[in-house]
C-alpha positions in Angstrom: 8.3 -9.6 -3.0 8.2 -5.8 -3.7 5.7 -3.1 -3.1 3.6 -3.9 -6.1 3.2 -7.6 -5.1 2.6 -6.8 -1.4 0.0 -4.2 -2.2 -1.8 -6.7 -4.6 -1.7 -9.4 -1.9 -3.0 -7.0 0.8 -5.9 -5.8 -1.4 -6.8 -9.3 -2.3 -6.5 -10.6 1.3 -8.7 -7.8 2.6 -11.1 -8.0 -0.3 -10.6 -4.3 -1.1 -11.1 -2.8 -4.6 -8.6 -0.3 -6.0 -11.4 2.3 -6.2 -12.2 1.7 -2.5 -8.5 2.3 -1.6 -8.5 5.4 -3.7 -11.5 6.7 -1.7 -9.8 5.9 1.6 -6.5 7.4 0.7 -7.3 10.4 -1.5 -4.9 8.9 -4.1 -6.3 8.7 -7.6 -7.3 5.3 -8.9 -5.1 5.8 -11.9 -2.1 6.4 -9.7 -2.9 3.3 -7.6 -3.3 1.3 -10.8 0.2 2.5 -11.9 1.6 1.2 -8.7 0.0 -2.2 -9.2 0.9 -2.5 -12.9 4.2 -0.8 -13.5 7.3 -2.5 -12.0 9.2 0.8 -12.0 6.4 2.9 -10.4 6.9 3.5 -6.7 4.8 5.7 -4.4 6.1 8.8 -2.7 6.7 8.4 1.0 3.5 10.3 1.7 1.5 8.0 -0.5 3.1 4.9 0.9 2.1 6.1 4.4 -1.5 6.8 3.3 -1.8 3.4 1.7 -0.3 1.6 4.7 -2.7 3.4 7.1 -5.7 2.7 5.0 -4.8 -1.0 4.9 -3.8 -1.2 8.6 -0.3 -2.3 7.8 3.2 -0.7 8.1 5.0 0.9 5.2 7.8 -1.6 6.0 5.4 -4.4 5.3 4.3 -3.0 2.0 7.9 -2.5 0.9 9.6 -5.7 2.3 6.7 -8.1 3.0 7.8 -8.4 6.6 6.8 -6.8 9.8 9.3 -5.3 12.3 9.5 -6.8 15.7 9.1 -3.3 17.1 5.8 -1.7 16.6 5.9 2.1 16.4 2.7 4.1 16.5 2.0 5.7 13.2 -0.5 8.1 14.6 
């Protein structure tokens, strides 16, 4: 799975609406909708980090669907 599918799955699994994620990240709802709809729309590194932090996951997980065995502090 790619970023779009992993983001959708994480939002669904955590029962978070796109507008809630927008409020948590400071990323516009329209931009987040584009990430979720458009196969060719990828976030900037900064936005990927914001989304990952808001969801409590790593950027690696959002991009690849897997977690690294090593856990690095993102803070």
